[in-house]
Every structure is written in structure tokens, then in C-alpha cells.
C-alpha positions as CSV (number, residue, x, y, z in Angstrom):
1,M,34.1,7.8,24.0
2,D,31.2,9.0,26.2
3,A,28.0,7.2,26.6
4,S,26.0,9.5,24.3
5,E,28.5,9.1,21.5
6,S,28.5,5.3,21.9
7,D,24.6,5.3,21.8
8,A,24.7,7.3,18.6
9,K,27.0,4.9,17.0
10,I,24.9,1.9,18.0
11,L,21.8,3.7,16.7
12,V,23.4,4.4,13.3
13,R,24.7,0.9,13.1
14,D,21.3,-0.6,13.9
15,L,19.5,1.6,11.4
16,C,22.0,0.9,8.6
17,L,21.8,-2.8,9.1
18,C,18.0,-2.8,9.1
19,V,17.7,-0.7,6.0
20,A,20.3,-2.8,4.2
21,A,18.5,-6.0,5.1
22,A,15.2,-4.5,4.0
23,F,16.6,-3.3,0.7
24,L,18.3,-6.6,0.0
25,C,15.1,-8.6,0.6
26,R,13.1,-6.3,-1.7
27,A,15.7,-6.2,-4.4
28,L,16.0,-10.0,-4.4
29,F,12.2,-10.3,-4.5
30,A,12.0,-8.0,-7.4
31,V,14.5,-10.1,-9.3
32,A,12.9,-13.4,-8.4
33,M,9.3,-12.2,-9.2
34,P,9.1,-9.9,-12.2
35,R,6.2,-7.5,-11.7
36,V,3.6,-6.1,-14.1
37,L,0.8,-3.6,-13.3
38,D,-1.8,-5.6,-11.3
39,S,-4.6,-3.1,-10.9
40,A,-6.5,-0.3,-12.6
41,D,-5.3,2.1,-9.9
42,A,-1.7,1.3,-10.8
43,I,-2.4,2.5,-14.4
44,H,-3.9,5.7,-13.0
45,Y,-0.8,6.3,-11.0
46,V,1.4,5.8,-14.0
47,S,-0.8,8.1,-16.2
48,L,-0.8,10.8,-13.6
49,A,2.9,10.5,-13.1
50,E,3.5,10.8,-16.9
51,D,1.4,14.0,-16.8
52,Y,3.5,15.4,-14.0
53,A,6.7,14.5,-15.9
54,K,5.5,16.6,-18.8
55,G,5.0,19.6,-16.5
56,Q,1.2,19.2,-16.3
57,W,1.1,19.9,-12.5
58,K,-2.5,21.0,-12.6
59,T,-3.7,17.4,-13.5
60,L,-5.5,15.5,-10.7
61,G,-6.8,12.0,-10.8
62,P,-10.3,11.6,-9.4
63,R,-9.2,8.9,-6.9
64,I,-5.4,9.4,-6.9
65,P,-3.6,11.5,-4.2
66,P,-0.8,13.4,-5.9
67,L,2.4,12.7,-3.9
68,Y,3.2,9.2,-5.1
69,P,2.9,10.0,-8.8
70,A,4.8,13.3,-8.3
71,L,7.7,11.3,-6.8
72,G,7.5,8.9,-9.7
73,A,7.8,11.9,-12.1
74,L,10.9,13.1,-10.3
75,M,12.4,9.5,-10.4
76,R,11.6,9.1,-14.1
77,P,15.0,10.4,-15.5
78,A,16.7,7.6,-13.6
79,A,14.3,4.8,-14.7
80,P,13.7,3.0,-18.0
81,D,10.0,4.0,-17.9
82,M,7.4,5.4,-15.6
83,E,6.3,2.0,-14.4
84,W,9.8,1.3,-13.1
85,A,10.1,4.8,-11.7
86,L,7.0,4.3,-9.5
87,R,8.2,0.9,-8.5
88,W,11.5,2.4,-7.4
89,V,9.7,4.9,-5.3
90,S,8.0,2.0,-3.5
91,L,11.2,0.1,-3.2
92,V,13.0,3.1,-1.6
93,A,10.1,3.9,0.7
94,S,9.7,0.3,1.8
95,S,13.5,-0.1,2.4
96,L,13.4,3.1,4.7
97,L,10.4,2.0,6.7
98,P,12.5,0.2,9.4
99,I,13.9,3.6,10.4
100,P,10.8,5.2,11.8
101,V,9.5,1.9,13.1
102,Y,12.8,1.4,15.0
103,L,12.8,5.0,16.4
104,L,9.1,4.7,17.5
105,A,9.6,1.3,19.0
106,R,12.7,2.5,20.9
107,M,10.7,5.4,22.3
108,L,8.0,3.0,23.4
109,H,9.8,0.0,24.7
110,G,13.6,0.4,24.4
111,S,16.4,-0.6,22.1
112,A,15.9,-4.4,22.2
113,T,12.3,-4.1,21.1
114,A,13.4,-1.6,18.4
115,R,15.9,-3.9,16.9
116,I,13.4,-6.8,16.7
117,A,10.6,-4.6,15.4
118,A,12.7,-3.1,12.6
119,S,14.1,-6.6,11.7
120,M,10.6,-8.1,11.6
121,V,9.5,-5.3,9.3
122,A,12.5,-5.8,7.1
123,I,11.8,-9.4,6.3
124,W,8.0,-9.5,6.4
125,P,7.1,-11.0,2.9
126,W,3.9,-9.0,2.7
127,L,5.7,-5.7,3.1
128,I,8.4,-6.9,0.7
129,D,5.7,-7.6,-1.9
130,Y,4.2,-4.2,-1.6
131,G,7.7,-2.7,-1.7
132,T,8.0,-3.8,-5.3
133,R,4.6,-2.8,-6.6
134,V,3.2,0.3,-8.3
135,G,1.0,1.7,-5.5
136,P,1.3,4.2,-2.7
137,E,1.1,1.7,0.3
138,A,4.8,1.5,0.9
139,L,5.2,5.3,0.8
140,A,2.2,5.9,3.0
141,S,3.4,3.5,5.6
142,L,6.8,5.2,5.7
143,L,5.1,8.6,6.2
144,W,2.6,7.2,8.7
145,F,5.3,6.2,11.1
146,T,7.5,9.2,10.4
147,A,4.7,11.6,11.1
148,I,3.7,9.9,14.4
149,Y,7.3,9.7,15.6
150,A,7.9,13.3,14.6
151,L,4.8,14.5,16.4
152,A,5.7,12.6,19.6
153,R,9.2,14.1,19.5
154,A,7.8,17.5,18.8
155,L,5.5,17.3,21.9
156,L,8.1,15.8,24.2
157,D,11.3,17.6,23.0
158,G,10.3,20.5,20.8
159,G,13.1,21.9,18.6
160,P,13.1,21.1,14.9
161,W,10.6,18.3,15.4
162,T,7.9,20.9,15.8
163,F,8.4,21.7,12.1
164,A,9.1,18.2,10.9
165,A,5.8,16.8,12.3
166,P,3.4,19.0,10.3
167,V,5.4,18.5,7.1
168,A,5.3,14.7,7.6
169,F,1.6,14.7,8.3
170,F,0.9,16.9,5.3
171,A,2.9,14.6,3.1
172,L,0.8,11.7,4.4
173,H,-2.3,13.8,3.5
174,L,-1.0,13.9,0.0
175,A,-0.1,10.2,-0.2
176,R,-3.3,8.5,1.0
177,P,-6.9,9.7,1.5
178,E,-6.9,8.7,5.2
179,G,-3.9,10.9,5.7
180,T,-6.3,13.9,5.8
181,F,-8.2,12.5,8.8
182,L,-5.0,11.5,10.6
183,L,-3.7,15.0,10.2
184,L,-6.9,16.6,11.5
185,A,-7.0,14.1,14.4
186,A,-3.4,14.8,15.4
187,P,-4.3,17.5,18.0
188,V,-6.7,15.0,19.6
189,A,-3.9,12.5,19.9
190,A,-1.7,15.1,21.4
191,T,-3.8,15.2,24.5
192,F,-2.3,11.8,25.5
193,L,1.1,13.5,25.9
194,C,0.1,17.0,26.9
195,A,-2.7,16.4,29.4
196,R,-0.6,16.4,32.6
197,N,2.5,18.4,31.7
198,G,1.4,22.0,32.1
199,E,1.8,24.5,29.4
200,G,5.1,23.3,27.8
201,R,3.8,20.6,25.6
202,W,0.7,22.5,24.7
203,K,2.9,25.4,23.5
204,R,4.8,22.9,21.3
205,L,1.6,21.9,19.7
206,L,1.0,25.5,18.5
207,P,3.6,25.4,15.7
208,F,2.1,22.1,14.5
209,L,-1.3,23.7,14.3
210,V,-0.1,26.9,12.5
211,I,2.1,25.1,10.0
212,S,-0.5,22.5,9.2
213,T,-3.1,25.2,8.7
214,V,-0.9,27.1,6.3
215,L,0.0,24.0,4.3
216,L,-3.6,22.8,4.1
217,T,-4.7,26.3,3.0
218,I,-2.1,26.5,0.3
219,Y,-3.2,23.1,-1.0
220,A,-6.9,24.0,-0.8
221,A,-6.1,27.1,-2.9
222,Y,-4.3,24.9,-5.4
223,L,-7.3,22.6,-5.6
224,K,-9.4,25.7,-6.2
225,T,-7.4,26.6,-9.3
226,V,-7.6,23.0,-10.6
227,T,-11.1,21.8,-9.7
228,G,-12.9,25.1,-9.0
229,S,-13.7,23.9,-5.4
230,F,-11.9,25.0,-2.2
231,A,-11.3,21.7,-0.4
232,L,-8.8,19.9,1.7
233,S,-8.7,16.8,-0.4
234,G,-9.3,16.1,-4.1
235,R,-10.4,12.6,-3.3
236,A,-13.1,13.6,-0.7
237,P,-13.9,17.3,-1.1
238,D,-16.7,17.0,1.5
239,L,-15.1,15.1,4.5
240,G,-18.2,15.3,6.6
241,G,-20.3,14.0,3.7
242,A,-17.9,11.2,3.1
243,L,-18.2,10.0,6.7
244,A,-22.0,10.3,6.7
245,H,-22.1,8.4,3.4
246,A,-20.0,5.6,4.9
247,L,-22.1,5.4,8.1
248,L,-25.6,5.9,6.7
249,N,-25.7,5.1,3.0
250,R,-23.2,2.2,3.2
251,G,-23.9,1.1,6.7
252,E,-24.4,-2.5,5.8
253,Q,-21.1,-2.6,3.8
254,T,-19.3,-0.9,6.7
255,V,-20.5,-3.5,9.2
256,R,-19.5,-6.3,6.8
257,A,-16.0,-4.7,6.4
258,F,-15.7,-4.5,10.2
259,N,-16.5,-8.2,10.6
260,T,-14.0,-9.1,7.9
261,L,-11.2,-7.0,9.3
262,M,-11.7,-8.3,12.8
263,G,-12.5,-11.9,12.0
264,N,-10.2,-12.5,9.0
265,V,-7.8,-9.9,8.0
266,I,-6.1,-9.1,11.3
267,P,-5.8,-12.8,12.5
268,V,-4.6,-14.0,9.1
269,M,-2.1,-11.2,8.5
270,L,-0.5,-11.5,11.9
271,G,-0.9,-15.2,12.3
272,P,-1.3,-17.1,15.6
273,Y,2.4,-17.2,16.3
274,V,2.9,-13.4,16.1
275,L,-0.4,-12.8,17.8
276,L,0.8,-14.7,20.8
277,F,3.8,-12.4,21.2
278,V,1.6,-9.4,20.6
279,G,-0.4,-10.5,23.6
280,V,2.8,-10.9,25.7
281,G,4.0,-7.5,24.7
282,A,0.7,-5.8,25.3
283,F,-0.1,-7.3,28.7
284,T,3.2,-7.9,30.4
285,P,3.6,-5.2,33.1
286,S,6.7,-3.1,33.5
287,P,7.3,-0.1,35.8
288,R,9.0,1.7,32.9
289,R,6.1,1.5,30.5
290,N,4.9,4.9,29.2
291,F,1.2,4.3,28.9
292,R,0.5,7.8,27.6
293,L,2.9,7.4,24.7
294,E,1.5,3.9,24.0
295,G,-2.0,5.4,24.0
296,F,-0.8,8.1,21.6
297,V,0.3,5.5,19.1
298,I,-2.6,3.2,19.7
299,F,-5.0,6.1,19.0
300,F,-3.6,6.5,15.5
301,A,-3.6,2.8,14.9
302,C,-7.2,2.5,15.9
303,L,-8.1,5.5,13.8
304,Q,-6.4,3.8,10.8
305,W,-8.5,0.7,11.5
306,A,-11.7,2.8,11.7
307,L,-10.9,4.5,8.4
308,A,-10.2,1.1,6.8
309,T,-13.6,0.0,8.1
310,L,-15.4,3.1,6.8
311,S,-13.9,2.6,3.4
312,T,-15.9,-0.6,3.2
313,F,-13.0,-2.3,1.4
314,A,-11.7,-4.9,3.9
315,E,-8.3,-5.3,2.2
316,P,-5.2,-5.9,4.2
317,R,-3.3,-3.0,2.5
318,Y,-5.6,-0.5,4.2
319,M,-4.6,-2.0,7.5
320,M,-0.8,-2.0,6.8
321,S,0.1,0.6,9.4
322,F,-2.2,-0.9,12.0
323,L,-0.6,-4.3,11.6
324,I,2.9,-2.8,11.8
325,V,2.0,-1.2,15.1
326,A,0.9,-4.6,16.3
327,Y,4.3,-5.8,15.3
328,I,5.9,-3.3,17.6
329,W,4.1,-4.8,20.6
330,G,4.9,-8.3,19.2
331,A,8.5,-7.2,19.1
332,R,8.2,-6.3,22.8
333,G,6.8,-9.8,23.4
334,F,9.8,-11.4,21.6
335,A,12.2,-9.2,23.6
336,I,10.6,-10.2,26.9
337,V,10.6,-13.9,26.2
338,T,14.2,-13.8,24.8
339,Q,15.5,-11.8,27.8
340,R,13.8,-14.1,30.4
341,A,15.1,-17.2,28.6
342,A,18.6,-15.8,28.6
343,A,18.4,-15.1,32.3
344,S,17.3,-18.7,33.1
345,P,20.0,-21.4,33.1
346,R,17.3,-23.9,32.3
347,F,16.1,-22.1,29.1
348,R,19.2,-20.2,28.1
349,A,19.9,-22.5,25.1
350,L,16.4,-21.7,23.8
351,R,16.8,-17.9,23.9
352,A,17.1,-17.6,20.1
353,A,14.2,-20.0,19.4
354,P,11.3,-17.5,19.3
355,L,12.9,-15.2,16.7
356,T,14.4,-18.2,14.8
357,I,10.9,-19.7,14.5
358,Y,9.6,-16.3,13.3
359,A,12.3,-16.0,10.7
360,L,11.5,-19.6,9.4
361,I,7.8,-18.7,9.2
362,M,8.7,-15.6,7.1
363,L,11.0,-17.7,4.9
364,H,8.2,-20.2,4.4
365,G,5.9,-17.3,3.4
366,M,8.5,-16.0,0.9
367,A,9.0,-19.5,-0.6
368,F,5.2,-20.0,-0.8
369,T,5.0,-16.8,-2.9
370,L,8.1,-17.2,-5.1
371,L,8.5,-20.9,-5.8
372,P,5.3,-21.3,-7.8
373,E,6.7,-18.7,-10.1
374,H,9.5,-21.0,-11.1
375,F,7.6,-24.3,-11.3
376,G,5.1,-23.5,-14.1
377,H,2.2,-22.4,-11.8
378,L,0.0,-19.4,-12.7
379,P,1.8,-16.3,-11.4
380,L,0.1,-13.9,-9.0
381,D,0.7,-11.0,-11.4
382,P,-1.2,-11.1,-14.7
383,R,1.9,-11.3,-16.8
384,E,-0.1,-12.6,-19.8
385,Y,-1.7,-9.1,-19.9
386,K,1.6,-7.5,-20.6
387,T,2.5,-10.2,-23.2
388,A,-0.8,-9.7,-25.1
389,G,-0.7,-5.9,-24.8
390,L,2.9,-5.6,-26.1
391,W,2.0,-7.9,-29.0
392,M,-1.0,-5.8,-29.9
393,R,1.0,-2.7,-29.8
394,A,3.6,-4.1,-32.2
395,N,1.2,-5.9,-34.6
396,L,-2.2,-4.3,-34.7
397,E,-3.6,-0.9,-35.7
398,P,-4.7,1.2,-32.6
399,G,-8.3,1.0,-31.7
400,L,-10.7,0.7,-28.7
401,I,-10.5,-2.6,-26.9
402,L,-13.5,-4.3,-25.2
403,T,-12.2,-6.1,-22.1
404,R,-12.8,-6.3,-18.4
405,K,-9.3,-5.2,-17.1
406,P,-7.4,-2.2,-18.5
407,Q,-3.9,-3.5,-18.3
408,I,-3.9,-5.1,-21.8
409,G,-4.9,-1.7,-23.2
410,Y,-2.2,0.1,-21.2
411,Y,0.5,-2.1,-22.6
412,A,-1.0,-2.0,-26.1
413,H,-1.2,1.9,-25.9
414,M,-4.9,1.6,-26.7
415,P,-8.0,2.7,-24.8
416,T,-10.3,0.1,-23.2
417,Q,-13.9,-0.2,-22.0
418,G,-15.5,-2.7,-19.8
419,P,-18.7,-4.5,-20.8
420,D,-21.7,-4.9,-18.6
421,A,-21.1,-7.9,-16.4
422,K,-24.7,-9.0,-16.5
423,A,-25.3,-8.5,-20.2
424,S,-25.7,-11.3,-22.7
425,L,-23.1,-12.0,-25.4
426,T,-25.5,-10.6,-28.0
427,D,-25.9,-7.4,-26.1
428,I,-22.2,-7.1,-25.4
429,L,-21.3,-7.4,-29.1
430,R,-24.1,-5.0,-30.1
431,D,-22.7,-2.4,-27.6
432,A,-19.2,-3.0,-28.8
433,R,-20.2,-2.1,-32.3
434,A,-22.1,0.9,-31.1
435,T,-19.1,2.2,-29.3
436,Q,-16.8,1.4,-32.2
437,A,-14.7,-1.1,-30.3
438,R,-12.1,-2.5,-32.7
439,Y,-11.0,-5.5,-30.6
440,I,-12.6,-7.8,-28.1
441,V,-10.1,-9.5,-25.7
442,V,-11.3,-12.3,-23.4
443,D,-9.0,-13.5,-20.7
444,E,-9.4,-16.5,-18.5
445,R,-7.9,-15.0,-15.3
446,Y,-10.6,-12.3,-14.7
447,T,-12.9,-11.6,-17.7
448,A,-14.3,-15.1,-18.1
449,N,-15.2,-15.3,-14.4
450,M,-16.6,-11.8,-14.0
451,I,-18.6,-11.7,-17.2
452,P,-20.0,-15.2,-17.8
453,A,-21.4,-14.3,-21.2
454,L,-17.9,-14.0,-22.6
455,R,-16.5,-17.3,-21.3
456,P,-17.5,-19.2,-24.4
457,L,-15.2,-17.0,-26.4
458,L,-12.2,-18.6,-24.7
459,D,-12.7,-21.3,-27.3
460,P,-12.6,-19.7,-30.8
461,A,-14.8,-22.6,-32.1
462,H,-17.7,-21.0,-30.1
463,A,-17.3,-17.6,-31.5
464,P,-20.5,-16.3,-33.1
465,P,-20.6,-15.1,-36.7
466,G,-19.2,-11.7,-37.2
467,L,-16.1,-12.2,-35.1
468,R,-12.7,-13.1,-36.5
469,L,-9.9,-14.6,-34.4
470,V,-6.7,-12.6,-34.2
471,R,-4.6,-14.6,-31.7
472,A,-5.4,-17.3,-29.1
473,D,-1.9,-18.4,-28.2
474,L,-0.2,-15.4,-26.6
475,S,-0.5,-16.5,-23.0
476,P,2.3,-18.8,-21.8
477,Y,-0.1,-20.2,-19.1
478,P,-2.6,-22.9,-20.0
479,N,-5.0,-21.8,-17.3
480,A,-4.8,-18.1,-18.1
481,R,-5.7,-18.0,-21.8
482,I,-6.1,-14.8,-23.7
483,V,-8.1,-14.7,-26.9
484,I,-8.2,-11.6,-29.2
485,Y,-10.9,-11.0,-31.7
486,T,-11.8,-8.4,-34.3
487,W,-14.7,-8.1,-36.7
488,E,-15.1,-10.5,-39.5
489,S,-15.5,-8.3,-42.6
490,E,-13.8,-5.1,-41.5
491,T,-10.7,-3.8,-39.7
492,A,-12.9,-1.7,-37.5
493,P,-16.7,-1.6,-36.8
């Protein structure tokens, strides 16, 4: 067996082990923590996927990129319902994420770092959580690292990677709104690898530019038939206007998002222990470091961070790819400390300690998430919404529901509308009658806190004349009550 064949077998072994570990962790998490739809966007993804499953491919959600729901529609024949089909897309994508992370980390820092980085990604509870949700984050992260690795290989090696890279970036463009900006910025990032290597690498960039242009033109033409506008993105038809709006019209919110990301999200999501090893990995010198390739990857990570800031929503999920990139440098730090401990007779017995401590921290995080589910605590997912919605579907006539969150209506197969958060109870009830709302649903988890005027309705004794109690005992959680009302003297207003 020659060296190349041996390396190929090691590579396949490492990738199979990491993917198997990632899938096992996510599958066990899904069993231990039953999921329900936890956001309005999740309902939009399900609805759009159902349209696609019916062959309505010219349907576009105003805020929903099409790739994730399209994959859900393709998965639907193998799933019990569309919610599960989309969840399986997330599970598969999240389980495959260690592959491009491993390959990119190996290009940057070698096989030892690659194994550690892929293993860290496989057991990170945060990624495991998103790998079982209805949402595009897991898919987008997989495409993010696949696209960047493919582009690096295209510029360095050419061959089929010159075709794989634009396809991966285009898929990312269809999966997340920021994918459009990452694709358009790819030629700029290419300068890190092309600047000092003559014409060869610049020529390899040409197929990327041509194929990307063709794909974007075809998609823009598709959007023209659907929306009437020739644009690169259905989410942000005017990319320049979107940037100007974020910088000028929402400048204060953008600054606030920047402060939150830098002062809270990044330190909390990485944690002081991993941050320490990120520092070791980033600042430990080595004659074999490829700073141009590192700059290439860091460019995309910083762009992702900038786009998360400009979105003004300082949520960790928008920083997922950035944080995983930090993990790659953290993995290098772990590899350096482990290797130096192994080479020292004094510290050899402690060589496994850094990664063991990391694994214990992740195990603690997993336990912190899962154990409350089995000890009577309020679950993170609003399961009471599903319970109430399914009961309404089975026992009540369809009608418009007045409530703050749409999940109850989704499970009830009824439309919903949200009341004005600042309105008085009298005004809310008047508007409900005017819009012919048939049911009023007040929940303790969100509605009572976000619309103070409705909080008294959690106690049916405080219901004003005109409302009739339907059910107040559907939620199994004492601190997450759900109360359903209709009108006193009629089945509908």
C-alpha cells in the first residue's frame, strides 16, 4: 500500500467516524427532546414546502429563500408530514457538516487539527439543537463551508472544483439571504490566493465567474416570471438599497447589534475555555502556516459577521459559520497543546486533558438542555401550542384565531392574527369582532408578556362580559397556561 492510498483510507475513516458521531448525537437529541415549530418563520418554511410538494414552484415567500423548503418537498414522500421532512433535511445537513469543516481545517492546519475540529462540531450541543429544528441554519452552514472549501480547491488545484465552487455558492445564495453577498464577494476573497501566483490561479477563477453569472441570470429570470422584477434575490431585490437602509436608516440598531455580537454573543457562544484555545491557535507561530489561505477563510468569516451586524438581529444563529471558523483555530490550539504535552515527559499524562475537559463542558451543556425536559420544567419549545392547536382542530369549527403567535393556528389548521401590543383589552376585543375573529387564545409563555392587556384573561374569572370560556386546561405546564375563548352568545362574531 503506497502513502497516497493509506492517506485516502485514513481520510475516509476520519470522515465516516465524524459523520457517524454527529448523526448519533443529533438522533439521540431528537429522541430525548421532542420538537415542535418554535417560530413564525418555521411555519413559513413548512407552508412554502407544501406548495412546492404540490408542484407550485412559482410560489415565493417574501422572507423565505427557496432551497430549504424545496429540499423539504423532495424529502416529503419519506416523512410522515412536512414538518418532519424539513426537520430531516436539517438533521442530514447538520450530520454532514463535519465533512467540509474537516477538509477545510486540514487544508489550513493539518490532519490533527482537522480531526479535532470535526469532532468538536459533531458534539457541540448548539449545533445539535439546530440540527433538529425546522430552519435553514444547518443547511446554510453545510453549504457555507462546502462553498469556501470548494473555491479554495478550485483556485489552488483547478479540475472539477472549478465547477463545484460556483454551484455550492449558488446553493448558499438560495439557502440564506447573506449567501448572495458571499457569492458576490468571492472574487474579492480570491485575491488572497491569486495575488502572487501569476496567471494560473486567475485563470481558474474565470470558470467560477462565468458559471456564477449564468446561474444568477437564470435565477433572476425565474424571479422575473414570479415577481415581475429582474433581481438576484427575492428577499432583497435591491441589494444596494438594503445595505444603505441598514447603514443609514437603521444605523442605531446596527451599532447596537455590533455591540451585542462583540460583547455578548461571541464570548458566550464560544465560552472562555474555547476562546483560550482559539487564541493559542491563532497566535502560535509555525513555519508551515499558510497565511494567505487563512486570510481567505477569515475574509468570509468577517463578512458573515458584518452581514449579521447589518441585519440588526444580534442572534447567535446568524453567526453560526463565523463561530465554527473560530472553532477551527480553537482546534489548532487544542492540537498544539496536546502535541506539546505528549512530547514532554513531565506533562505526557495530561495530554488528553484539554479535549477531555472540552467534552465534559459539552456534556454539561447537553445535560443542561435536556434534563429539565424530564423533570417537569417548562420546555424550551412551546409544546403547549401544539397540544392546544391539535385539540382545536379536532373539536372546534374552523375560524380566525386572535393570538400573538401563529403556531397554535398552524396546528389547528386555522388562520391567526396578532393584536396590537399596545392596545387596551376593550380595543383588542372590538378589533377582534371587526375582523370576525372566532376565537381568542391567550398563552402565558408569550402573549401575556408581550400584550399586557390580555394577561388578565389567563384567569377566566377576569374575562369581561361577552367572552365564553372554551378550555383552560390544555397545557400540561402550570407556568405556561393556555386559555381559549369564543363569544358568549354566538359561535362566531
